[in-house]
Biopython code that builds the backbone (N, CA, C, O; Angstrom):
import numpy as np
from Bio.PDB.StructureBuilder import StructureBuilder

atoms = [
    (1, "MET", "N", (-3.204, 151.864, 194.821)),
    (1, "MET", "CA", (-3.156, 152.048, 196.258)),
    (1, "MET", "C", (-4.267, 153.035, 196.660)),
    (1, "MET", "O", (-4.446, 154.063, 196.005)),
    (2, "THR", "N", (-4.987, 152.735, 197.698)),
    (2, "THR", "CA", (-6.080, 153.596, 198.139)),
    (2, "THR", "C", (-5.604, 154.494, 199.266)),
    (2, "THR", "O", (-4.700, 154.146, 200.025)),
    (3, "GLN", "N", (-6.236, 155.659, 199.358)),
    (3, "GLN", "CA", (-5.915, 156.588, 200.432)),
    (3, "GLN", "C", (-6.831, 156.308, 201.614)),
    (3, "GLN", "O", (-7.977, 155.896, 201.433)),
    (4, "PRO", "N", (-6.325, 156.532, 202.832)),
    (4, "PRO", "CA", (-7.193, 156.329, 204.003)),
    (4, "PRO", "C", (-8.294, 157.388, 204.027)),
    (4, "PRO", "O", (-8.143, 158.482, 203.483)),
    (5, "ALA", "N", (-9.385, 157.038, 204.662)),
    (5, "ALA", "CA", (-10.520, 157.957, 204.757)),
    (5, "ALA", "C", (-10.128, 159.175, 205.581)),
    (5, "ALA", "O", (-9.390, 159.069, 206.561)),
    (6, "ARG", "N", (-10.634, 160.335, 205.168)),
    (6, "ARG", "CA", (-10.340, 161.581, 205.856)),
    (6, "ARG", "C", (-11.224, 161.676, 207.104)),
    (6, "ARG", "O", (-12.449, 161.698, 206.988)),
    (7, "THR", "N", (-10.622, 161.732, 208.285)),
    (7, "THR", "CA", (-11.407, 161.780, 209.519)),
    (7, "THR", "C", (-11.307, 163.116, 210.223)),
    (7, "THR", "O", (-12.115, 163.394, 211.109)),
    (8, "THR", "N", (-10.355, 163.949, 209.868)),
    (8, "THR", "CA", (-10.245, 165.277, 210.452)),
    (8, "THR", "C", (-10.003, 166.285, 209.349)),
    (8, "THR", "O", (-9.649, 165.924, 208.226)),
    (9, "GLY", "N", (-10.194, 167.534, 209.675)),
    (9, "GLY", "CA", (-9.972, 168.588, 208.704)),
    (9, "GLY", "C", (-11.219, 169.424, 208.529)),
    (9, "GLY", "O", (-12.221, 169.214, 209.213)),
    (10, "PRO", "N", (-11.155, 170.374, 207.608)),
    (10, "PRO", "CA", (-12.329, 171.229, 207.411)),
    (10, "PRO", "C", (-13.481, 170.453, 206.794)),
    (10, "PRO", "O", (-13.289, 169.640, 205.890)),
    (11, "GLY", "N", (-14.670, 170.714, 207.293)),
    (11, "GLY", "CA", (-15.863, 170.062, 206.760)),
    (11, "GLY", "C", (-16.157, 168.701, 207.344)),
    (11, "GLY", "O", (-17.012, 167.990, 206.816)),
    (12, "THR", "N", (-15.471, 168.299, 208.435)),
    (12, "THR", "CA", (-15.770, 167.022, 209.074)),
    (12, "THR", "C", (-16.158, 167.261, 210.532)),
    (12, "THR", "O", (-15.649, 168.171, 211.186)),
    (13, "LEU", "N", (-17.056, 166.436, 211.015)),
    (13, "LEU", "CA", (-17.479, 166.475, 212.414)),
    (13, "LEU", "C", (-17.550, 165.041, 212.905)),
    (13, "LEU", "O", (-18.389, 164.265, 212.448)),
    (14, "LEU", "N", (-16.681, 164.691, 213.825)),
    (14, "LEU", "CA", (-16.600, 163.332, 214.365)),
    (14, "LEU", "C", (-16.407, 162.300, 213.256)),
    (14, "LEU", "O", (-16.948, 161.196, 213.322)),
    (15, "GLY", "N", (-15.638, 162.667, 212.244)),
    (15, "GLY", "CA", (-15.352, 161.760, 211.148)),
    (15, "GLY", "C", (-16.383, 161.761, 210.044)),
    (15, "GLY", "O", (-16.215, 161.054, 209.050)),
    (16, "ILE", "N", (-17.454, 162.539, 210.189)),
    (16, "ILE", "CA", (-18.493, 162.603, 209.164)),
    (16, "ILE", "C", (-18.153, 163.747, 208.212)),
    (16, "ILE", "O", (-18.053, 164.893, 208.652)),
    (17, "PRO", "N", (-17.974, 163.470, 206.934)),
    (17, "PRO", "CA", (-17.650, 164.545, 205.984)),
    (17, "PRO", "C", (-18.882, 165.383, 205.654)),
    (17, "PRO", "O", (-19.618, 165.065, 204.720)),
    (18, "LEU", "N", (-19.108, 166.450, 206.414)),
    (18, "LEU", "CA", (-20.316, 167.244, 206.251)),
    (18, "LEU", "C", (-20.341, 167.997, 204.926)),
    (18, "LEU", "O", (-21.416, 168.246, 204.382)),
    (19, "GLY", "N", (-19.192, 168.358, 204.406)),
    (19, "GLY", "CA", (-19.147, 169.081, 203.151)),
    (19, "GLY", "C", (-19.444, 168.205, 201.955)),
    (19, "GLY", "O", (-19.701, 168.732, 200.872)),
    (20, "ASP", "N", (-19.420, 166.892, 202.101)),
    (20, "ASP", "CA", (-19.631, 165.970, 200.992)),
    (20, "ASP", "C", (-21.018, 165.330, 200.997)),
    (20, "ASP", "O", (-21.268, 164.412, 200.216)),
    (21, "LEU", "N", (-21.912, 165.788, 201.846)),
    (21, "LEU", "CA", (-23.245, 165.204, 201.919)),
    (21, "LEU", "C", (-24.135, 165.749, 200.816)),
    (21, "LEU", "O", (-23.996, 166.907, 200.421)),
    (22, "GLY", "N", (-25.042, 164.933, 200.318)),
    (22, "GLY", "CA", (-26.048, 165.378, 199.355)),
    (22, "GLY", "C", (-27.173, 166.094, 200.074)),
    (22, "GLY", "O", (-27.146, 166.238, 201.296)),
    (23, "TRP", "N", (-28.175, 166.548, 199.309)),
    (23, "TRP", "CA", (-29.250, 167.308, 199.937)),
    (23, "TRP", "C", (-30.111, 166.427, 200.825)),
    (23, "TRP", "O", (-30.556, 166.879, 201.880)),
    (24, "PHE", "N", (-30.362, 165.178, 200.429)),
    (24, "PHE", "CA", (-31.178, 164.300, 201.261)),
    (24, "PHE", "C", (-30.422, 163.896, 202.528)),
    (24, "PHE", "O", (-31.009, 163.833, 203.608)),
    (25, "SER", "N", (-29.131, 163.624, 202.399)),
    (25, "SER", "CA", (-28.321, 163.277, 203.576)),
    (25, "SER", "C", (-28.244, 164.450, 204.540)),
    (25, "SER", "O", (-28.291, 164.262, 205.756)),
    (26, "SER", "N", (-28.127, 165.652, 204.006)),
    (26, "SER", "CA", (-28.096, 166.847, 204.855)),
    (26, "SER", "C", (-29.425, 167.025, 205.582)),
    (26, "SER", "O", (-29.450, 167.354, 206.768)),
    (27, "LEU", "N", (-30.520, 166.807, 204.874)),
    (27, "LEU", "CA", (-31.842, 166.908, 205.491)),
    (27, "LEU", "C", (-31.998, 165.868, 206.592)),
    (27, "LEU", "O", (-32.489, 166.171, 207.679)),
    (28, "LEU", "N", (-31.583, 164.655, 206.305)),
    (28, "LEU", "CA", (-31.684, 163.573, 207.283)),
    (28, "LEU", "C", (-30.821, 163.840, 208.518)),
    (28, "LEU", "O", (-31.257, 163.605, 209.645)),
    (29, "MET", "N", (-29.609, 164.325, 208.306)),
    (29, "MET", "CA", (-28.717, 164.618, 209.437)),
    (29, "MET", "C", (-29.252, 165.775, 210.287)),
    (29, "MET", "O", (-29.162, 165.730, 211.514)),
    (30, "GLY", "N", (-29.800, 166.798, 209.656)),
    (30, "GLY", "CA", (-30.351, 167.929, 210.399)),
    (30, "GLY", "C", (-31.554, 167.536, 211.238)),
    (30, "GLY", "O", (-31.666, 167.936, 212.396)),
    (31, "VAL", "N", (-32.449, 166.754, 210.658)),
    (31, "VAL", "CA", (-33.628, 166.303, 211.399)),
    (31, "VAL", "C", (-33.224, 165.345, 212.519)),
    (31, "VAL", "O", (-33.787, 165.392, 213.613)),
    (32, "ALA", "N", (-32.257, 164.485, 212.249)),
    (32, "ALA", "CA", (-31.781, 163.554, 213.282)),
    (32, "ALA", "C", (-31.140, 164.300, 214.444)),
    (32, "ALA", "O", (-31.308, 163.906, 215.599)),
    (33, "ALA", "N", (-30.417, 165.360, 214.157)),
    (33, "ALA", "CA", (-29.822, 166.162, 215.234)),
    (33, "ALA", "C", (-30.907, 166.812, 216.084)),
    (33, "ALA", "O", (-30.785, 166.872, 217.308)),
    (34, "GLY", "N", (-31.967, 167.299, 215.443)),
    (34, "GLY", "CA", (-33.079, 167.887, 216.192)),
    (34, "GLY", "C", (-33.790, 166.879, 217.068)),
    (34, "GLY", "O", (-34.105, 167.168, 218.222)),
    (35, "PHE", "N", (-34.050, 165.682, 216.524)),
    (35, "PHE", "CA", (-34.700, 164.634, 217.312)),
    (35, "PHE", "C", (-33.823, 164.185, 218.482)),
    (35, "PHE", "O", (-34.315, 164.001, 219.595)),
    (36, "ALA", "N", (-32.543, 164.013, 218.232)),
    (36, "ALA", "CA", (-31.633, 163.590, 219.306)),
    (36, "ALA", "C", (-31.591, 164.633, 220.418)),
    (36, "ALA", "O", (-31.580, 164.283, 221.598)),
    (37, "THR", "N", (-31.569, 165.903, 220.050)),
    (37, "THR", "CA", (-31.572, 166.968, 221.051)),
    (37, "THR", "C", (-32.880, 166.985, 221.822)),
    (37, "THR", "O", (-32.878, 167.154, 223.041)),
    (38, "PHE", "N", (-34.004, 166.812, 221.123)),
    (38, "PHE", "CA", (-35.305, 166.772, 221.787)),
    (38, "PHE", "C", (-35.343, 165.664, 222.838)),
    (38, "PHE", "O", (-35.733, 165.901, 223.981)),
    (39, "PHE", "N", (-34.941, 164.461, 222.452)),
    (39, "PHE", "CA", (-35.012, 163.342, 223.393)),
    (39, "PHE", "C", (-34.023, 163.494, 224.544)),
    (39, "PHE", "O", (-34.354, 163.172, 225.685)),
    (40, "ALA", "N", (-32.820, 163.978, 224.263)),
    (40, "ALA", "CA", (-31.821, 164.140, 225.328)),
    (40, "ALA", "C", (-32.241, 165.215, 226.324)),
    (40, "ALA", "O", (-32.151, 165.000, 227.533)),
    (41, "THR", "N", (-32.700, 166.370, 225.839)),
    (41, "THR", "CA", (-33.092, 167.435, 226.762)),
    (41, "THR", "C", (-34.372, 167.082, 227.518)),
    (41, "THR", "O", (-34.530, 167.463, 228.678)),
    (42, "THR", "N", (-35.279, 166.363, 226.875)),
    (42, "THR", "CA", (-36.491, 165.931, 227.576)),
    (42, "THR", "C", (-36.137, 164.949, 228.681)),
    (42, "THR", "O", (-36.666, 165.046, 229.789)),
    (43, "PHE", "N", (-35.252, 164.009, 228.393)),
    (43, "PHE", "CA", (-34.809, 163.043, 229.398)),
    (43, "PHE", "C", (-34.178, 163.752, 230.598)),
    (43, "PHE", "O", (-34.502, 163.451, 231.746)),
    (44, "LEU", "N", (-33.279, 164.690, 230.323)),
    (44, "LEU", "CA", (-32.614, 165.401, 231.415)),
    (44, "LEU", "C", (-33.582, 166.280, 232.198)),
    (44, "LEU", "O", (-33.470, 166.389, 233.419)),
    (45, "SER", "N", (-34.532, 166.909, 231.506)),
    (45, "SER", "CA", (-35.470, 167.765, 232.223)),
    (45, "SER", "C", (-36.470, 166.953, 233.047)),
    (45, "SER", "O", (-36.920, 167.421, 234.094)),
    (46, "ILE", "N", (-36.822, 165.760, 232.601)),
    (46, "ILE", "CA", (-37.684, 164.899, 233.411)),
    (46, "ILE", "C", (-36.987, 164.522, 234.709)),
    (46, "ILE", "O", (-37.594, 164.549, 235.779)),
    (47, "PHE", "N", (-35.721, 164.174, 234.611)),
    (47, "PHE", "CA", (-34.987, 163.845, 235.829)),
    (47, "PHE", "C", (-34.789, 165.064, 236.725)),
    (47, "PHE", "O", (-34.825, 164.939, 237.949)),
    (48, "ALA", "N", (-34.581, 166.243, 236.131)),
    (48, "ALA", "CA", (-34.460, 167.457, 236.939)),
    (48, "ALA", "C", (-35.761, 167.737, 237.689)),
    (48, "ALA", "O", (-35.738, 168.083, 238.870)),
    (49, "LEU", "N", (-36.900, 167.586, 237.000)),
    (49, "LEU", "CA", (-38.178, 167.780, 237.670)),
    (49, "LEU", "C", (-38.430, 166.712, 238.720)),
    (49, "LEU", "O", (-39.029, 166.998, 239.757)),
    (50, "LEU", "N", (-37.990, 165.497, 238.474)),
    (50, "LEU", "CA", (-38.138, 164.428, 239.456)),
    (50, "LEU", "C", (-37.337, 164.728, 240.722)),
    (50, "LEU", "O", (-37.836, 164.554, 241.834)),
    (51, "PHE", "N", (-36.106, 165.175, 240.550)),
    (51, "PHE", "CA", (-35.283, 165.523, 241.724)),
    (51, "PHE", "C", (-35.865, 166.738, 242.450)),
    (51, "PHE", "O", (-35.820, 166.807, 243.678)),
    (52, "TYR", "N", (-36.407, 167.687, 241.698)),
    (52, "TYR", "CA", (-37.059, 168.840, 242.327)),
    (52, "TYR", "C", (-38.262, 168.381, 243.150)),
    (52, "TYR", "O", (-38.449, 168.840, 244.277)),
    (53, "PHE", "N", (-39.072, 167.487, 242.602)),
    (53, "PHE", "CA", (-40.233, 166.974, 243.315)),
    (53, "PHE", "C", (-39.816, 166.217, 244.573)),
    (53, "PHE", "O", (-40.441, 166.355, 245.625)),
    (54, "MET", "N", (-38.760, 165.419, 244.460)),
    (54, "MET", "CA", (-38.299, 164.651, 245.624)),
    (54, "MET", "C", (-37.756, 165.558, 246.716)),
    (54, "MET", "O", (-37.883, 165.244, 247.900)),
    (55, "ALA", "N", (-37.151, 166.678, 246.337)),
    (55, "ALA", "CA", (-36.560, 167.575, 247.327)),
    (55, "ALA", "C", (-37.600, 168.485, 247.967)),
    (55, "ALA", "O", (-37.501, 168.781, 249.158)),
    (56, "THR", "N", (-38.592, 168.936, 247.211)),
    (56, "THR", "CA", (-39.528, 169.930, 247.736)),
    (56, "THR", "C", (-40.921, 169.385, 248.013)),
    (56, "THR", "O", (-41.672, 170.007, 248.764)),
    (57, "HIS", "N", (-41.289, 168.262, 247.443)),
    (57, "HIS", "CA", (-42.616, 167.662, 247.575)),
    (57, "HIS", "C", (-43.735, 168.564, 247.066)),
    (57, "HIS", "O", (-44.888, 168.429, 247.477)),
    (58, "HIS", "N", (-43.389, 169.480, 246.172)),
    (58, "HIS", "CA", (-44.398, 170.277, 245.485)),
    (58, "HIS", "C", (-44.858, 169.505, 244.248)),
    (58, "HIS", "O", (-44.035, 168.892, 243.568)),
    (59, "PRO", "N", (-46.144, 169.525, 243.950)),
    (59, "PRO", "CA", (-46.604, 168.816, 242.742)),
    (59, "PRO", "C", (-45.983, 169.435, 241.487)),
    (59, "PRO", "O", (-45.867, 170.654, 241.364)),
    (60, "VAL", "N", (-45.591, 168.560, 240.565)),
    (60, "VAL", "CA", (-44.896, 168.990, 239.358)),
    (60, "VAL", "C", (-45.631, 168.427, 238.145)),
    (60, "VAL", "O", (-46.037, 167.264, 238.148)),
    (61, "ASP", "N", (-45.802, 169.242, 237.117)),
    (61, "ASP", "CA", (-46.372, 168.797, 235.853)),
    (61, "ASP", "C", (-45.214, 168.388, 234.937)),
    (61, "ASP", "O", (-44.474, 169.238, 234.442)),
    (62, "PHE", "N", (-45.069, 167.089, 234.720)),
    (62, "PHE", "CA", (-43.942, 166.596, 233.934)),
    (62, "PHE", "C", (-44.085, 166.910, 232.441)),
    (62, "PHE", "O", (-43.127, 166.748, 231.685)),
    (63, "ALA", "N", (-45.254, 167.352, 232.014)),
    (63, "ALA", "CA", (-45.429, 167.752, 230.616)),
    (63, "ALA", "C", (-44.632, 169.014, 230.295)),
    (63, "ALA", "O", (-44.378, 169.314, 229.128)),
    (64, "LEU", "N", (-44.241, 169.746, 231.329)),
    (64, "LEU", "CA", (-43.409, 170.927, 231.104)),
    (64, "LEU", "C", (-42.065, 170.554, 230.480)),
    (64, "LEU", "O", (-41.471, 171.353, 229.756)),
    (65, "SER", "N", (-41.590, 169.346, 230.758)),
    (65, "SER", "CA", (-40.309, 168.938, 230.193)),
    (65, "SER", "C", (-40.370, 168.843, 228.678)),
    (65, "SER", "O", (-39.376, 169.110, 228.002)),
    (66, "TYR", "N", (-41.514, 168.468, 228.138)),
    (66, "TYR", "CA", (-41.687, 168.412, 226.683)),
    (66, "TYR", "C", (-41.905, 169.807, 226.103)),
    (66, "TYR", "O", (-41.246, 170.211, 225.145)),
    (67, "ARG", "N", (-42.850, 170.534, 226.709)),
    (67, "ARG", "CA", (-43.291, 171.813, 226.139)),
    (67, "ARG", "C", (-42.282, 172.929, 226.298)),
    (67, "ARG", "O", (-42.064, 173.703, 225.366)),
    (68, "ARG", "N", (-41.664, 173.025, 227.460)),
    (68, "ARG", "CA", (-40.811, 174.173, 227.751)),
    (68, "ARG", "C", (-39.328, 173.925, 227.515)),
    (68, "ARG", "O", (-38.562, 174.876, 227.363)),
    (69, "VAL", "N", (-38.911, 172.662, 227.481)),
    (69, "VAL", "CA", (-37.482, 172.379, 227.340)),
    (69, "VAL", "C", (-37.193, 171.593, 226.070)),
    (69, "VAL", "O", (-36.445, 172.063, 225.212)),
    (70, "GLY", "N", (-37.768, 170.414, 225.938)),
    (70, "GLY", "CA", (-37.433, 169.511, 224.842)),
    (70, "GLY", "C", (-37.778, 170.043, 223.469)),
    (70, "GLY", "O", (-36.934, 170.049, 222.573)),
    (71, "PHE", "N", (-39.016, 170.491, 223.295)),
    (71, "PHE", "CA", (-39.449, 170.954, 221.981)),
    (71, "PHE", "C", (-38.690, 172.198, 221.510)),
    (71, "PHE", "O", (-38.207, 172.206, 220.377)),
    (72, "PRO", "N", (-38.563, 173.252, 222.332)),
    (72, "PRO", "CA", (-37.802, 174.417, 221.851)),
    (72, "PRO", "C", (-36.336, 174.098, 221.548)),
    (72, "PRO", "O", (-35.783, 174.589, 220.564)),
    (73, "ALA", "N", (-35.714, 173.282, 222.387)),
    (73, "ALA", "CA", (-34.320, 172.935, 222.135)),
    (73, "ALA", "C", (-34.175, 172.134, 220.846)),
    (73, "ALA", "O", (-33.253, 172.375, 220.067)),
    (74, "GLY", "N", (-35.069, 171.192, 220.619)),
    (74, "GLY", "CA", (-35.029, 170.396, 219.397)),
    (74, "GLY", "C", (-35.237, 171.233, 218.150)),
    (74, "GLY", "O", (-34.556, 171.033, 217.144)),
    (75, "VAL", "N", (-36.176, 172.172, 218.209)),
    (75, "VAL", "CA", (-36.449, 173.030, 217.053)),
    (75, "VAL", "C", (-35.253, 173.938, 216.759)),
    (75, "VAL", "O", (-34.884, 174.128, 215.600)),
    (76, "VAL", "N", (-34.657, 174.492, 217.798)),
    (76, "VAL", "CA", (-33.506, 175.381, 217.594)),
    (76, "VAL", "C", (-32.333, 174.610, 216.995)),
    (76, "VAL", "O", (-31.722, 175.066, 216.028)),
    (77, "VAL", "N", (-32.017, 173.454, 217.556)),
    (77, "VAL", "CA", (-30.895, 172.675, 217.039)),
    (77, "VAL", "C", (-31.169, 172.203, 215.615)),
    (77, "VAL", "O", (-30.266, 172.212, 214.778)),
    (78, "MET", "N", (-32.402, 171.790, 215.330)),
    (78, "MET", "CA", (-32.729, 171.354, 213.979)),
    (78, "MET", "C", (-32.612, 172.510, 212.992)),
    (78, "MET", "O", (-32.090, 172.321, 211.893)),
    (79, "ALA", "N", (-33.080, 173.692, 213.352)),
    (79, "ALA", "CA", (-32.994, 174.846, 212.453)),
    (79, "ALA", "C", (-31.540, 175.245, 212.200)),
    (79, "ALA", "O", (-31.157, 175.526, 211.065)),
    (80, "VAL", "N", (-30.737, 175.267, 213.260)),
    (80, "VAL", "CA", (-29.330, 175.636, 213.102)),
    (80, "VAL", "C", (-28.586, 174.600, 212.279)),
    (80, "VAL", "O", (-27.807, 174.956, 211.395)),
    (81, "SER", "N", (-28.815, 173.331, 212.555)),
    (81, "SER", "CA", (-28.099, 172.298, 211.817)),
    (81, "SER", "C", (-28.545, 172.239, 210.362)),
    (81, "SER", "O", (-27.717, 172.018, 209.479)),
    (82, "LEU", "N", (-29.830, 172.432, 210.090)),
    (82, "LEU", "CA", (-30.287, 172.460, 208.705)),
    (82, "LEU", "C", (-29.720, 173.659, 207.959)),
    (82, "LEU", "O", (-29.355, 173.540, 206.790)),
    (83, "ALA", "N", (-29.640, 174.801, 208.611)),
    (83, "ALA", "CA", (-29.059, 175.981, 207.967)),
    (83, "ALA", "C", (-27.578, 175.754, 207.665)),
    (83, "ALA", "O", (-27.107, 176.085, 206.577)),
    (84, "TYR", "N", (-26.849, 175.194, 208.620)),
    (84, "TYR", "CA", (-25.422, 174.934, 208.415)),
    (84, "TYR", "C", (-25.197, 173.913, 207.302)),
    (84, "TYR", "O", (-24.354, 174.116, 206.428)),
    (85, "LEU", "N", (-25.943, 172.831, 207.337)),
    (85, "LEU", "CA", (-25.775, 171.797, 206.318)),
    (85, "LEU", "C", (-26.228, 172.277, 204.943)),
    (85, "LEU", "O", (-25.664, 171.861, 203.931)),
    (86, "ALA", "N", (-27.232, 173.141, 204.892)),
    (86, "ALA", "CA", (-27.663, 173.690, 203.606)),
    (86, "ALA", "C", (-26.593, 174.599, 203.014)),
    (86, "ALA", "O", (-26.373, 174.585, 201.803)),
    (87, "THR", "N", (-25.925, 175.389, 203.852)),
    (87, "THR", "CA", (-24.850, 176.232, 203.334)),
    (87, "THR", "C", (-23.661, 175.393, 202.877)),
    (87, "THR", "O", (-23.020, 175.718, 201.879)),
    (88, "GLN", "N", (-23.365, 174.317, 203.600)),
    (88, "GLN", "CA", (-22.282, 173.428, 203.161)),
    (88, "GLN", "C", (-22.617, 172.802, 201.809)),
    (88, "GLN", "O", (-21.758, 172.719, 200.930)),
    (89, "TRP", "N", (-23.860, 172.363, 201.642)),
    (89, "TRP", "CA", (-24.286, 171.750, 200.389)),
    (89, "TRP", "C", (-24.241, 172.769, 199.244)),
    (89, "TRP", "O", (-23.785, 172.457, 198.144)),
    (90, "ALA", "N", (-24.725, 174.006, 199.518)),
    (90, "ALA", "CA", (-24.738, 175.046, 198.484)),
    (90, "ALA", "C", (-23.318, 175.442, 198.084)),
    (90, "ALA", "O", (-23.048, 175.657, 196.903)),
    (91, "ARG", "N", (-22.414, 175.540, 199.048)),
    (91, "ARG", "CA", (-21.017, 175.858, 198.729)),
    (91, "ARG", "C", (-20.406, 174.798, 197.832)),
    (91, "ARG", "O", (-19.695, 175.111, 196.878)),
    (92, "ARG", "N", (-20.686, 173.544, 198.146)),
    (92, "ARG", "CA", (-20.125, 172.461, 197.336)),
    (92, "ARG", "C", (-20.686, 172.500, 195.926)),
    (92, "ARG", "O", (-19.948, 172.290, 194.963)),
    (93, "LYS", "N", (-21.985, 172.768, 195.787)),
    (93, "LYS", "CA", (-22.598, 172.846, 194.462)),
    (93, "LYS", "C", (-22.044, 174.027, 193.662)),
    (93, "LYS", "O", (-21.785, 173.895, 192.466)),
    (94, "LEU", "N", (-21.862, 175.166, 194.307)),
    (94, "LEU", "CA", (-21.337, 176.337, 193.610)),
    (94, "LEU", "C", (-19.864, 176.174, 193.273)),
    (94, "LEU", "O", (-19.407, 176.700, 192.258)),
    (95, "ARG", "N", (-19.128, 175.473, 194.080)),
    (95, "ARG", "CA", (-17.699, 175.262, 193.844)),
    (95, "ARG", "C", (-17.466, 174.330, 192.656)),
    (95, "ARG", "O", (-16.474, 174.492, 191.945)),
    (96, "HIS", "N", (-18.332, 173.379, 192.427)),
    (96, "HIS", "CA", (-18.148, 172.393, 191.370)),
    (96, "HIS", "C", (-18.783, 172.800, 190.043)),
    (96, "HIS", "O", (-18.855, 171.982, 189.126)),
    (97, "ARG", "N", (-19.233, 174.014, 189.923)),
    (97, "ARG", "CA", (-19.830, 174.492, 188.661)),
    (97, "ARG", "C", (-18.797, 174.792, 187.650)),
    (97, "ARG", "O", (-19.123, 175.203, 186.536)),
]
sb = StructureBuilder()
sb.init_structure("model")
sb.init_model(0)
sb.init_chain("A")
sb.init_seg("    ")
for serial, (resi, resn, name, xyz) in enumerate(atoms, 1):
    if name == "N":
        sb.init_residue(resn, " ", resi, " ")
    sb.init_atom(name, np.array(xyz, "f"), 0.0, 1.0, " ", f" {name:<3s}", serial, name[0])
structure = sb.get_structure()
């Protein structure tokens, strides 16, 4: 008889067992989180600048959405997620010694 997959508990996020990931999976998940944050914040900041332009009719440089919002947010989220996933991976390796 098989046990159902663990979807909640310590070391899981939205059903993903973060404590059971290998080093490559952790690297991939951390980079993917950074990219997703970059694209989401850039999308939202472009629309914010668009609404600002429509309301005030002041010229707006839309490249600011990449440089000032998207890139810093993506780098911060990627660094935090890589640090968290690296500690989870290291704990698992040290625990199984």
